[in-house]
N, C-alpha and C positions, 0 to 999 in steps of 0.2 A: 522483429520486437514490436508489440503493440503499446500506444501511449494515450491513455484516457486521462485528460486533466478534470479535476473535479471541482466543483462550487466552494468547498472548504478549502481548497488549495493543495490537497493531497493527490498525486496520481499514482496510477497502477500501470504496472509494465511486465507484459510476460515475455520469456525469452527461452528458447530451446539451448541447453547448454551441452556439454560434454558427457554428462550423467543424468540427463533427462531435462525436464521442465522446471522453471521457477518463476515465480511471482515476486515482484518488488513493490513495496509501497515506498514512495518518495514524498518527503516533507515538501511543504511550500518553500522552502530555501534551496531546494534540489538535492538534499541529502537523503542518503539511504536510512530510510526508517524501521524497514523489516523485510526479511526474505523468508519465502516458503518454498521449499523443495516438493515439486509433484512427481507423481509416477508416469504422467502422461500428458499429452496436450489437452485433453478433454478434461482432467482434473485442474490443470492449471487455469484454463479459461473459464471454467465454472466457479472457482475460488474468486479469480480476479472480477467476475462479472459481480459476485456477492459482495466483495470489497468496492468495487466502484459504486454500486447501489448504496452502500452505507456511507461512503464519502459524499453521495449527494444528499443523501437524507440527514445526516448528523451534522451536529456543529464540529469544528476542528477538535475542540475540547471533550466532547463524548467520543468522537471518533479515536483520538490517542487512548481515551480510556478502554475503550472496546478491545482494540488491538493491543493494549498494553504498550504503547509507543511511549518514548521519553518524551519529555518537555522540548520544545526547542530551544534553543540557545537564548539566553538572556530572559527567560519567561519564568525561571523558578523563583521561589521565595528566598529572601536572605537568611 
């Protein structure tokens, strides 16, 4: 599994699973924020690279919106 820690706090992990490959986006608290199943290693690494670039360029707020990730615990409005 590869791990890339990003400036906005999100990290990207690729893993080979029994059913193929998947890319996991992990939030700054270490919780799984998103999983995408991929057909093969090339697709997984390409997608992970794109996510890593976005995590580097975008603020955490814009990144969450772009990937439709939930708000971190405690940051929602009342």
